[in-house]
Structures are given as C-alpha cells and as structure tokens.
C-alpha positions as CSV (number, residue, x, y, z in Angstrom):
1,M,-16.4,-10.6,21.4
2,G,-13.0,-9.1,19.7
3,F,-13.1,-12.3,17.6
4,V,-16.5,-12.1,16.8
5,Q,-16.0,-8.3,15.3
6,V,-12.8,-9.5,13.6
7,A,-15.2,-12.3,11.8
8,V,-18.0,-10.1,11.0
9,T,-15.5,-7.6,9.3
10,L,-13.7,-10.3,6.9
11,V,-17.0,-12.1,5.7
12,I,-18.4,-8.7,4.6
13,I,-14.7,-8.2,2.7
14,M,-15.3,-11.5,0.9
15,L,-18.9,-10.7,0.1
16,L,-17.8,-7.6,-1.7
17,V,-15.0,-9.4,-3.5
18,K,-17.2,-10.6,-6.6
19,P,-19.3,-7.5,-7.5
20,V,-16.4,-5.0,-6.9
21,G,-14.1,-7.4,-9.0
22,T,-16.9,-7.6,-12.0
23,Y,-17.3,-3.6,-11.9
24,L,-13.9,-3.1,-12.2
25,V,-13.4,-5.8,-15.3
26,K,-16.3,-3.8,-16.6
27,V,-14.2,-0.1,-16.0
28,F,-11.5,-1.5,-17.8
29,S,-12.8,-3.3,-20.3
30,Q,-14.8,-0.3,-21.2
31,E,-18.0,-2.2,-21.2
32,R,-21.1,-0.4,-20.2
33,T,-21.8,0.9,-16.6
34,G,-24.2,2.8,-14.9
35,L,-21.9,5.8,-14.8
36,D,-21.2,6.3,-18.4
37,R,-23.7,8.9,-18.8
38,V,-21.8,11.0,-16.0
39,F,-18.3,10.5,-16.8
40,G,-18.3,9.7,-20.4
41,P,-18.2,13.1,-21.7
42,V,-15.9,14.5,-18.9
43,E,-13.5,11.9,-19.9
44,R,-14.1,12.8,-23.7
45,L,-13.4,16.4,-22.9
46,L,-10.4,15.6,-20.6
47,Y,-8.9,13.4,-23.8
48,R,-9.6,15.9,-26.0
49,I,-7.7,18.5,-24.0
50,M,-4.7,15.9,-23.2
51,G,-4.7,15.2,-26.9
52,V,-5.2,11.5,-26.1
53,R,-6.7,9.2,-28.4
54,E,-9.3,7.0,-26.2
55,N,-8.7,3.8,-28.8
56,E,-4.8,4.5,-29.4
57,S,-2.8,1.7,-27.6
58,M,0.9,1.7,-26.2
59,G,3.6,-0.4,-26.3
60,W,5.4,-1.4,-23.2
61,R,8.1,0.9,-23.9
62,S,5.4,3.8,-24.5
63,Y,3.1,2.6,-21.6
64,V,6.5,3.0,-19.2
65,G,7.3,6.2,-20.6
66,A,3.7,7.5,-20.2
67,V,3.9,6.7,-16.4
68,L,7.4,8.0,-15.7
69,L,6.5,11.2,-17.6
70,S,3.0,11.9,-15.9
71,N,4.6,11.2,-12.5
72,F,7.7,13.1,-13.0
73,I,5.4,16.2,-13.6
74,M,3.1,15.9,-10.7
75,L,6.2,15.4,-8.4
76,L,7.8,18.8,-9.6
77,L,4.5,20.5,-8.9
78,I,4.0,18.8,-5.7
79,Y,7.4,19.8,-4.4
80,L,7.0,23.5,-5.6
81,V,3.9,23.7,-3.8
82,L,5.4,22.4,-0.2
83,R,8.4,25.1,-0.8
84,L,6.4,27.5,-1.6
85,Q,3.0,27.3,0.6
86,S,3.7,30.4,2.9
87,Y,3.1,32.6,-0.4
88,L,0.2,30.7,-1.6
89,P,-3.2,31.2,-0.7
90,L,-5.5,28.8,1.8
91,N,-3.4,29.2,4.7
92,P,-5.2,30.3,7.8
93,D,-2.5,29.0,10.2
94,G,0.3,30.6,8.7
95,I,2.3,27.7,8.3
96,G,5.6,28.2,6.6
97,N,7.5,26.5,3.9
98,M,8.5,22.9,4.1
99,P,12.5,22.6,4.0
100,A,13.8,21.0,0.7
101,G,15.1,17.7,2.1
102,Q,11.6,17.2,3.7
103,A,9.6,18.8,0.7
104,F,11.7,16.3,-1.4
105,N,10.8,13.1,0.7
106,T,7.3,14.2,0.9
107,A,6.7,14.5,-2.4
108,V,8.4,11.4,-3.1
109,S,6.2,9.7,-0.9
110,F,2.9,10.9,-1.9
111,M,3.6,10.2,-5.5
112,T,4.9,6.9,-4.9
113,N,1.3,5.9,-3.0
114,T,4.0,5.8,0.0
115,N,2.7,8.3,1.8
116,W,5.4,8.5,4.5
117,Q,5.3,11.3,6.6
118,S,8.1,12.9,8.5
119,Y,6.1,15.9,9.8
120,S,3.2,16.3,11.6
121,G,0.6,17.4,9.0
122,E,-1.7,19.9,11.3
123,N,1.4,21.7,11.7
124,G,3.4,21.4,8.5
125,L,1.1,21.7,5.9
126,S,-1.4,24.3,4.7
127,Y,-4.7,23.5,3.4
128,L,-3.7,23.9,-0.3
129,S,-0.8,21.7,0.4
130,Q,-3.2,19.2,2.1
131,M,-5.2,19.1,-1.0
132,I,-2.7,19.8,-4.2
133,A,0.4,18.2,-2.4
134,I,-1.1,15.1,-0.3
135,T,-4.8,14.3,-1.1
136,F,-4.4,14.8,-5.2
137,P,-1.4,12.4,-5.9
138,M,-3.5,9.9,-3.8
139,F,-5.8,9.4,-6.5
140,T,-3.4,9.9,-9.0
141,S,-0.6,7.3,-7.6
142,A,-3.3,4.9,-6.9
143,A,-4.9,5.5,-10.3
144,T,-1.3,4.4,-11.6
145,G,-1.1,1.5,-9.7
146,F,-4.4,0.2,-11.0
147,A,-3.8,0.6,-14.5
148,I,0.3,-0.7,-14.3
149,A,-1.8,-3.7,-13.1
150,V,-4.3,-3.8,-15.6
151,A,-1.7,-3.4,-18.1
152,F,0.4,-6.1,-16.9
153,I,-2.7,-8.5,-17.3
154,R,-3.0,-7.5,-20.7
155,G,0.0,-8.5,-21.5
156,L,-0.3,-12.0,-20.0
157,I,-3.6,-12.7,-22.2
158,G,-2.3,-10.6,-25.3
159,R,-1.5,-11.1,-28.8
160,Q,0.8,-8.5,-29.5
161,D,2.5,-5.7,-27.5
162,N,-0.2,-3.7,-26.8
163,L,-0.6,-3.0,-23.1
164,G,-3.7,-0.4,-23.5
165,N,-3.5,3.4,-23.1
166,F,-2.0,4.7,-19.7
167,Y,-3.6,7.9,-20.2
168,V,-7.4,6.4,-20.3
169,D,-6.7,3.7,-18.1
170,I,-5.5,6.2,-15.2
171,I,-8.6,8.7,-15.8
172,R,-10.9,6.1,-15.7
173,S,-9.6,4.9,-12.7
174,I,-10.1,7.9,-11.2
175,T,-13.5,8.9,-12.5
176,R,-15.1,5.4,-12.3
177,I,-13.8,4.2,-9.1
178,F,-11.9,6.5,-7.2
179,L,-14.1,9.4,-6.9
180,P,-17.6,7.9,-6.3
181,L,-16.4,5.7,-3.7
182,A,-14.4,8.6,-2.2
183,F,-17.6,11.3,-2.3
184,L,-19.3,8.6,-0.9
185,V,-17.2,7.7,2.2
186,A,-16.3,11.2,2.8
187,L,-20.0,12.1,3.4
188,F,-20.4,9.2,5.8
189,L,-17.3,10.1,7.8
190,V,-18.6,13.4,8.2
191,F,-21.9,11.9,9.6
192,Q,-19.7,10.2,11.9
193,G,-18.0,13.5,12.9
194,V,-15.0,13.9,10.8
195,P,-14.3,17.7,9.9
196,Q,-14.4,19.1,6.5
197,T,-14.0,22.6,6.6
198,L,-11.8,25.6,5.3
199,L,-12.0,27.3,8.4
200,G,-8.8,27.7,10.3
201,A,-8.0,26.1,13.9
202,V,-10.4,27.1,16.8
203,H,-8.8,28.5,20.3
204,A,-10.6,27.0,23.2
205,T,-10.7,27.3,26.7
206,T,-10.1,24.2,28.9
207,L,-11.9,23.3,32.0
208,E,-8.4,24.0,33.8
209,G,-8.7,27.6,32.3
210,G,-5.9,26.9,30.0
211,D,-5.7,27.9,26.1
212,Q,-6.1,25.3,23.4
213,T,-5.3,24.9,19.6
214,I,-7.9,22.6,18.2
215,T,-6.7,22.1,14.3
216,R,-9.3,21.3,11.6
217,G,-9.3,21.4,8.1
218,L,-10.3,19.0,5.3
219,V,-10.2,16.0,6.7
220,A,-12.8,13.6,5.5
221,S,-12.0,14.3,1.9
222,L,-8.6,12.9,2.5
223,E,-9.4,10.3,5.0
224,S,-11.9,8.6,2.1
225,I,-9.3,8.3,-0.7
226,K,-6.8,7.6,1.6
227,H,-8.1,4.5,2.6
228,I,-9.9,3.8,-0.9
229,G,-6.4,4.3,-2.5
230,T,-4.6,2.4,0.1
231,N,-2.4,5.3,0.4
232,G,-1.8,6.0,4.0
233,G,-0.4,9.3,5.7
234,G,-2.9,11.2,7.7
235,W,-4.3,14.8,8.4
236,F,-2.7,14.5,12.3
237,G,0.5,13.5,13.3
238,T,-1.2,10.6,15.6
239,N,-2.9,9.6,11.9
240,A,-6.1,7.4,12.2
241,A,-5.9,6.9,16.3
242,H,-6.7,10.6,16.0
243,P,-10.4,10.8,16.9
244,F,-11.1,13.9,14.0
245,E,-9.7,10.8,11.5
246,N,-11.3,7.9,12.8
247,P,-13.9,9.1,16.1
248,T,-16.3,5.6,16.2
249,A,-15.7,2.5,16.0
250,L,-18.1,2.0,12.9
251,A,-15.7,4.8,11.1
252,N,-13.0,2.3,11.8
253,F,-15.0,-0.5,10.4
254,I,-15.3,1.5,7.3
255,H,-11.8,2.7,7.1
256,I,-10.6,-1.4,7.5
257,I,-13.4,-2.3,4.5
258,C,-11.9,0.4,2.2
259,M,-8.2,-0.7,2.6
260,M,-8.9,-4.2,1.5
261,L,-12.1,-3.2,-1.1
262,L,-9.8,-2.8,-3.8
263,P,-7.2,-5.2,-3.6
264,T,-8.9,-8.2,-2.9
265,A,-11.6,-7.3,-5.6
266,L,-8.9,-6.9,-8.3
267,V,-7.2,-10.5,-7.5
268,Y,-10.9,-12.0,-8.3
269,G,-11.2,-9.4,-11.5
270,F,-7.6,-10.9,-12.6
271,G,-9.5,-14.1,-12.9
272,L,-11.9,-12.5,-14.9
273,M,-10.1,-10.8,-17.3
274,I,-7.7,-13.7,-18.2
275,R,-11.3,-15.8,-18.4
276,N,-9.9,-18.4,-15.8
277,K,-11.7,-17.9,-12.5
278,K,-9.9,-21.0,-11.0
279,Q,-6.5,-19.2,-11.8
280,G,-8.1,-16.3,-9.9
281,W,-9.1,-18.0,-6.6
282,A,-5.7,-19.9,-6.7
283,V,-3.8,-16.6,-6.6
284,F,-6.5,-15.2,-4.0
285,G,-6.2,-18.2,-1.9
286,A,-2.4,-17.9,-1.4
287,M,-2.7,-14.5,-0.4
288,G,-5.3,-15.0,1.8
289,F,-4.1,-17.6,3.7
290,I,-0.8,-15.6,4.4
291,F,-3.1,-12.9,5.3
292,L,-5.2,-15.2,7.8
293,V,-1.8,-16.5,9.3
294,M,-0.6,-13.1,10.1
295,L,-3.6,-11.8,11.5
296,V,-4.0,-14.6,13.8
297,T,-0.5,-14.1,14.7
298,V,-0.9,-10.5,16.0
299,F,-4.1,-11.1,17.3
300,V,-2.7,-13.7,19.8
301,S,0.3,-12.2,20.4
302,E,-1.4,-8.8,21.5
303,Y,-4.1,-10.5,23.9
304,K,-1.5,-12.5,25.4
305,G,0.6,-9.3,26.3
306,V,3.4,-9.2,28.2
307,G,4.4,-11.7,30.7
308,A,5.9,-9.3,33.5
309,L,2.5,-7.4,33.0
310,D,0.6,-10.4,32.8
311,A,2.3,-11.6,36.2
312,M,0.9,-8.1,37.8
313,G,-2.9,-9.0,36.7
314,V,-2.7,-6.4,33.4
315,H,-3.7,-8.8,30.8
316,G,-3.3,-7.9,27.2
317,N,-1.3,-5.0,25.7
318,M,-3.4,-2.1,25.3
319,E,-0.1,0.3,25.1
320,G,-0.3,2.6,22.4
321,K,-3.5,1.5,21.6
322,E,-7.2,3.7,21.6
323,V,-9.6,2.4,24.2
324,R,-12.3,2.8,21.5
325,F,-10.8,0.2,19.5
326,G,-9.3,-2.0,21.9
327,I,-6.8,-5.3,21.3
328,S,-8.9,-6.9,18.2
329,E,-9.7,-3.9,16.2
330,S,-5.9,-2.8,16.7
331,A,-4.8,-5.9,15.7
332,L,-7.3,-6.4,12.7
333,F,-6.2,-2.7,11.3
334,T,-2.5,-3.5,12.0
335,T,-2.5,-6.5,10.0
336,V,-4.8,-5.1,7.0
337,T,-3.2,-1.3,6.8
338,T,0.5,-3.4,6.4
339,A,-1.3,-6.3,4.2
340,A,-2.8,-3.5,1.9
341,T,0.3,-1.4,1.8
342,T,-1.7,1.1,3.2
343,G,0.2,2.7,6.3
344,S,-2.6,4.2,8.0
345,V,-2.2,3.4,11.9
346,N,-5.0,3.3,14.6
347,N,-2.3,2.2,17.1
348,M,0.7,3.1,17.5
349,H,3.0,-0.2,16.2
350,E,5.9,0.9,18.2
351,S,4.2,-0.4,20.8
352,L,3.2,-4.1,19.7
353,T,4.5,-6.7,21.5
354,P,7.5,-8.2,19.5
355,L,5.7,-10.9,17.6
356,G,3.0,-8.2,16.7
357,G,5.9,-5.7,15.0
358,F,7.2,-8.7,13.2
359,T,4.0,-9.3,11.6
360,A,3.6,-6.3,10.6
361,L,7.3,-5.8,9.3
362,A,6.9,-9.5,7.5
363,E,3.9,-8.5,5.7
364,M,5.7,-5.3,4.1
365,M,8.7,-7.4,3.5
366,L,6.7,-10.2,1.6
367,N,5.2,-7.3,-0.1
368,N,2.3,-9.4,-1.9
369,V,-0.1,-10.0,0.7
370,F,-3.2,-8.6,-1.4
371,G,-1.0,-5.4,-1.1
372,G,-1.9,-2.2,-2.6
373,K,-4.2,-1.7,-5.8
374,G,-2.3,-3.5,-8.3
375,V,0.7,-3.8,-6.5
376,G,0.0,-6.9,-4.2
377,L,-1.6,-8.4,-7.3
378,L,1.8,-7.6,-9.2
379,N,4.0,-9.1,-6.9
380,G,2.1,-12.0,-6.3
381,L,2.0,-12.6,-10.2
382,L,5.9,-12.5,-10.1
383,Y,6.4,-14.9,-7.4
384,L,4.1,-17.1,-9.6
385,I,5.9,-17.0,-12.1
386,L,9.2,-17.7,-10.4
387,S,7.4,-20.7,-9.0
388,V,6.6,-22.3,-12.5
389,F,9.7,-21.8,-13.4
390,I,11.1,-23.6,-10.2
391,C,8.5,-26.5,-10.7
392,G,9.3,-26.6,-14.7
393,L,12.9,-27.3,-13.7
394,M,12.3,-29.6,-10.9
395,V,9.8,-32.0,-13.5
396,G,11.9,-31.4,-16.1
397,R,9.3,-29.9,-18.2
398,T,9.0,-26.4,-20.1
399,P,7.9,-23.4,-17.8
400,E,4.3,-22.3,-18.8
401,F,2.2,-19.7,-17.5
402,L,-1.8,-19.2,-19.0
403,G,-0.4,-21.3,-22.0
404,K,2.8,-18.8,-22.7
405,K,6.3,-20.3,-22.2
406,I,8.6,-18.7,-19.2
407,E,12.0,-18.1,-20.4
408,G,14.9,-16.6,-19.2
409,K,14.3,-12.9,-20.1
410,E,10.9,-13.3,-18.0
411,V,12.6,-14.8,-15.4
412,K,15.9,-12.4,-15.2
413,L,13.1,-9.5,-14.9
414,A,11.4,-11.1,-12.2
415,C,14.5,-11.5,-10.4
416,I,15.1,-8.0,-10.5
417,A,11.8,-6.5,-9.6
418,L,11.8,-9.0,-6.7
419,L,15.6,-8.8,-5.6
420,I,15.5,-5.0,-5.7
421,H,13.0,-5.0,-2.5
422,P,15.1,-6.5,-0.4
423,V,18.3,-4.8,-1.2
424,I,16.9,-1.1,-1.0
425,I,16.0,-2.4,2.6
426,L,18.8,-4.2,4.1
427,V,21.4,-1.9,2.4
428,P,20.3,1.6,3.7
429,T,19.5,0.0,7.2
430,A,23.4,-1.2,7.2
431,I,24.5,2.3,6.1
432,A,22.3,3.8,8.8
433,F,24.3,1.9,11.7
434,L,27.3,3.2,10.2
435,S,26.4,6.7,10.1
436,P,26.6,8.7,13.6
437,N,24.6,11.1,12.3
438,A,21.6,8.4,11.4
439,Q,22.4,6.6,14.8
440,S,21.6,9.8,16.6
441,S,18.0,9.7,15.2
442,I,17.1,6.4,17.1
443,A,15.3,6.6,20.4
444,N,15.9,3.3,21.6
445,G,19.0,1.0,21.5
446,G,19.7,-2.7,21.0
447,M,17.1,-4.8,19.6
448,H,14.3,-2.5,19.2
449,G,16.5,0.2,17.8
450,L,17.5,-2.1,15.3
451,T,13.7,-2.7,14.3
452,E,13.0,1.0,14.1
453,V,15.4,1.8,11.5
454,L,14.8,-1.6,9.6
455,Y,11.0,-0.6,9.6
456,A,11.4,2.6,8.3
457,F,13.3,1.5,5.3
458,T,11.0,-1.4,5.1
459,S,8.1,0.9,5.0
460,G,9.7,2.9,2.2
461,A,10.5,0.3,0.1
462,A,7.3,-1.5,0.0
463,N,5.4,1.6,-0.3
464,N,3.7,1.7,2.7
465,G,4.4,4.6,4.8
466,S,3.8,3.3,8.2
467,A,6.5,4.5,10.9
468,F,7.4,2.2,13.7
469,G,7.8,5.4,16.2
470,G,10.8,6.1,18.0
471,L,13.0,7.4,15.0
472,T,13.6,10.9,14.8
473,A,12.9,10.8,10.8
474,N,13.1,14.3,10.0
475,T,17.1,14.7,9.3
476,D,18.5,15.0,5.9
477,F,19.9,11.5,6.2
478,Y,16.6,9.6,6.3
479,N,14.4,12.2,4.2
480,I,16.8,12.0,1.5
481,G,17.9,8.2,1.8
482,I,14.0,6.8,2.4
483,G,13.1,9.1,-0.3
484,V,15.6,7.6,-2.7
485,V,14.4,4.2,-1.7
486,M,10.9,5.1,-2.1
487,L,11.9,6.2,-5.6
488,I,13.5,2.7,-6.5
489,G,10.7,0.5,-4.8
490,R,7.9,1.8,-7.0
491,Y,9.4,2.6,-10.4
492,I,12.3,-0.2,-11.2
493,S,9.8,-2.6,-10.2
494,I,7.1,-1.2,-12.4
495,I,9.6,-0.9,-15.5
496,A,10.5,-4.4,-14.9
497,M,6.9,-5.7,-14.7
498,L,6.0,-3.7,-17.7
499,A,8.4,-5.3,-19.8
500,I,7.7,-8.5,-18.8
501,A,4.5,-7.9,-20.0
502,G,5.6,-6.7,-23.3
503,S,7.4,-9.9,-23.7
504,L,4.7,-12.0,-23.0
505,A,2.5,-10.3,-25.0
506,V,4.0,-11.5,-28.1
507,K,4.4,-14.9,-27.6
508,R,2.1,-17.5,-29.1
509,V,-0.1,-19.8,-26.8
510,I,0.5,-23.2,-26.5
511,P,-2.3,-25.7,-26.4
512,V,-2.6,-27.4,-22.8
513,T,-1.8,-30.8,-22.8
514,T,-1.3,-33.6,-20.2
515,G,2.3,-32.2,-19.4
516,T,1.4,-28.7,-18.6
517,L,1.5,-28.0,-15.1
518,R,-1.5,-26.5,-13.8
519,T,-1.4,-23.4,-12.0
520,N,-5.0,-23.2,-10.8
521,T,-5.2,-25.3,-8.7
522,A,-5.1,-25.9,-4.4
523,L,-2.0,-27.6,-4.7
524,F,-0.3,-24.9,-6.7
525,S,-1.6,-22.3,-4.2
526,G,0.5,-24.2,-1.6
527,I,3.4,-24.5,-3.8
528,L,3.0,-20.7,-4.2
529,V,2.8,-20.1,-0.3
530,V,5.9,-22.4,0.2
531,I,8.1,-20.2,-2.5
532,I,6.8,-16.8,-1.0
533,L,7.6,-17.9,2.8
534,V,11.1,-19.4,1.8
535,I,12.3,-16.7,-0.2
536,G,11.1,-13.8,2.4
537,A,12.8,-16.1,4.9
538,L,16.1,-16.8,3.6
539,T,16.0,-12.9,2.7
540,F,15.1,-11.1,5.6
541,F,15.2,-13.9,8.5
542,P,18.7,-12.8,9.4
543,A,17.8,-9.4,9.9
544,V,14.3,-9.8,11.6
545,A,16.2,-12.3,14.0
546,L,18.3,-9.7,15.2
547,G,15.4,-7.4,16.0
548,P,11.6,-8.4,16.7
549,V,12.6,-12.2,17.2
550,A,15.5,-11.5,19.4
551,E,13.4,-9.0,21.3
552,H,10.5,-11.8,21.8
553,L,13.0,-14.5,22.7
554,A,14.8,-11.8,25.5
555,M,11.2,-10.8,27.4
556,P,10.5,-12.5,30.9
557,K,8.1,-14.7,30.7
C-alpha cells in the first residue's frame, strides 16, 4: 500500500511537468496568458511606482546589483521587525523582541530561501512578524531564485549581455505564479482544517482538568507559499508534523506535490526556452535518476528498520514519524524536502535510520536533485558545463554547450560556485568541534553528534533549512555561523552563475558539426550523473563516512 501511494504521487507530479513548464515559459517570455487582464494593470502600476521601465534590459552586472540591493533592503526590514515586534501591532500573545543574534540568523534565513529556524514559531514570533518577516520573504526569495534561473537561461541562448530585467522578472514571478497558486492551496488547506485567523491562542481545559494553551494564527497562508516556493520553515516548532500545519494524508499529499511542482516544471521549461526539448529531458533524466536512487534508499532503510528492534518483533522504523502518515509518506516527504531544498519536515530526521539520514544529507550536499525553484536547475547546469569541459579534454575537442565554447573563464566561475559549497560546510563543521561553546550544544556524542553538526551547516549552505535535531542551535555561535554560511551559499553562487551567463551571452554560436559533443542524449545524462556523484563522493565522503555511514556499520544486525 505504501509503495502504491508513493508511485501515484510521482505519476501525478510527472503529469503536471509539461503543462506547468509550458506556462512558466509563457510568463517569462511575456507571452499572453489568461491572467494578463487580472495582473497586467497591477504590474504596470508597480513598475510606475518603482520607476522601472518594463522593456529595459540589464547586463549581468546590473542584474547582480539589482538582486543584491533589493535583497539587502528587505533583509534590513525583516531584521528590524524581528527586533521591534513587541512594540508593533498584531501581537495578541504578547511575544517579546527577538535577540540580536537570533534575529540576524532568522532574517538571513528567510531572505536566502533557507528558512532555518533556531526558534519555535508559535512562541517566538508575533503575527505581524510571521507575515512581514516570514511569509513576505517566502514570496520574494522564491521569486528571486526563479528570476536568476531565467536570467541564466537567457545568457545561454543570448547574443548579447542582456539577461532581462530583474524587477520585472521578480514581480511577474510573484503575480503570475506564486500568488495564484498560494491562494488556491491556502483555501484547500483551510478546508482540510489548517487554521487561518488573527485571533490569539485559545485556552482550554483538558479531560484531566489541566489548562492547555492552543496556539493558532495565519497558518494556511504561510503553509501554502512555504511549499510552493520550496521555502520550508513552519508556524509551529514541529513543522509539517504538527496537525495544524499538516492535518490529513490528503494535506500531506498536496504539500509534496507543491514542493515538486515548480522545480520539476522549470527543468522542462528550460528545454522549451532553449528550443531543445531533448536537452531539457536529458537534464531531467539525470536529476530524476538520482532522486529515485535516494528515494529507494530511504524507503527501504526505514521499512527495514533497526535490527535489534526487528528481532523483538518491531518491524520498520516508526520512531519520530506520525501514525497518520506512516513510513512510506514520511520517506517520500524526507526525500522530496531535501531534493527540492524546501526544509519542511513531517517527521523528525534525527530519528531516521543512519542510511535514511544519510540520504537527506547527501541530497543537500549534491544540491542539484531538482532543487528549489531555479537553484537545482542552475547547479545541474553548472555540473553540465563541467561535464562538457571534462569530456572535451578526454576526446581532444573544444568544449561546447548550446553552440557556445566553454573556455577557462566559465570553468573557473563554475568551479567557484561548486567548490564554495563544500568549503562552507566542512570548515564550519570542523570549527564547531574545536569550539567548547559549540560542543556543548551537541546532545549526542560520537558519530551521531558529528552528523548533527554536519547536517546543520549542510542545511544552511544548501539553503534547505531542515534540521537533524539534537542540536541546540539557538546560541551566538550557531546563529551567526549558520547565518554567514547561508549568505555565502546563496550570493556567491548567484554572482558566479550570472557572470557565467553574461560571458556566454556575448559569444557567437558555432555551427554543429560531426565532431560536436551532443549533450541531449541518454549517454550524456549518464555521464552527468557519474560526474555529479564522483565529485560529491570525493568531496564529502570522508565526512559522511565518520557520521551516518559509520553509524550504520556500527549498528547491531
């Protein structure tokens, strides 16, 4: 039964890839859609207020500048709201101001689409903070990722340094994609029982006569964009395991569909935008293969459970899982949330088997198995550029992609974008084990404790936001350390990728010859998978070998 549930979910995701991908291309190509009459006047009004000319294009430097400036201003706004929330309205439960280090971490987290939380939302934020500091950047950070991905694609197929207009791209992403989808999903979640109210907490008397405080709020609106925008985070500390965030199996199904909807569709849309569907499917096939391998690994591992408990007649690992979801839906959610860099959890990753935890960790380390909207595609294309370069060296031909030469500049920038990821994971993890203050935050010793810290910095670097648990992250060391990691992981890669796009945009197209390496074949998809796994294994295997792999080998059989 569990296998059937997973299979049906994946089939529905695949059925949505083509129509949604086609719609995304229309939005960013400014073709006519059914929403023009609704949102067109609103968009033009916003352009006029902002002083933006809709048809004015930006080179890659201008595009990067617009991204950094807008994100910095929003980051500052979020930080101020968190620091001053006790003095601001819509605070019915009287929650105090967030401390400086934690406010920095939270502002960076939601601005970078990471949504890592070192606080429990129902106790740490007012309703105004949940709306302005959390839900608002869920829209803008997701739209920023989409805009950068589309700008990169324009650079691949362009003839001049013209990546479009960032402000137009981000506004169209919000109005044409995220707002309509979030509205519909929020209505459905309310129908399923998710709260949506500005009223404060309810005080109830339990059957035993005790007092209980039941927190509620604008949960449905946050949950909808949280998953559609692959944001993560949660209104409640237990995230999508909480019955107010994820009350039913049907709500859980919708959450999974929302997480995979746009990342998968964008890969297909990439093929349409470059007018080479086979190329899009080649990239899709490589990502899909890795995703299925990861899903099977966590699925089998959780069903197999722990040998010692199995000998006692307890079959399967249900620790940390909700009974209403079971092992199959928990395993699928775990794979999807780390593949799509969402970070939402419907089970506690701390309680996964060692191989189950390894799967979640590995997907974030690779950071290109579909990924969040834009991020996974871009990282996949960076690996593709590197694969083309390596194959070119092996056969003695000039590396080309989409008819444009891949030269030293592009390869160096791609290496910067790819290598910064392991640096900001492994170095801070090592520093954490050298710092007595950081060591005191680790709940478990040995291999599991190493995995806790490694997972935390991997989650921040991948802009994922899920937590392994067992780590007291609300300290200055982790709040500031993970905050810096999130900033570097997001913006260094953005700058490098847009620089590659600007470089490729001005190159002339070389005609295809018999000596051209075809990158839209099943063979090249296989090469891409191998290079992704080899680079990932060489980079991270020593660390995971000391953590989840060693823990798995040490388990009694």
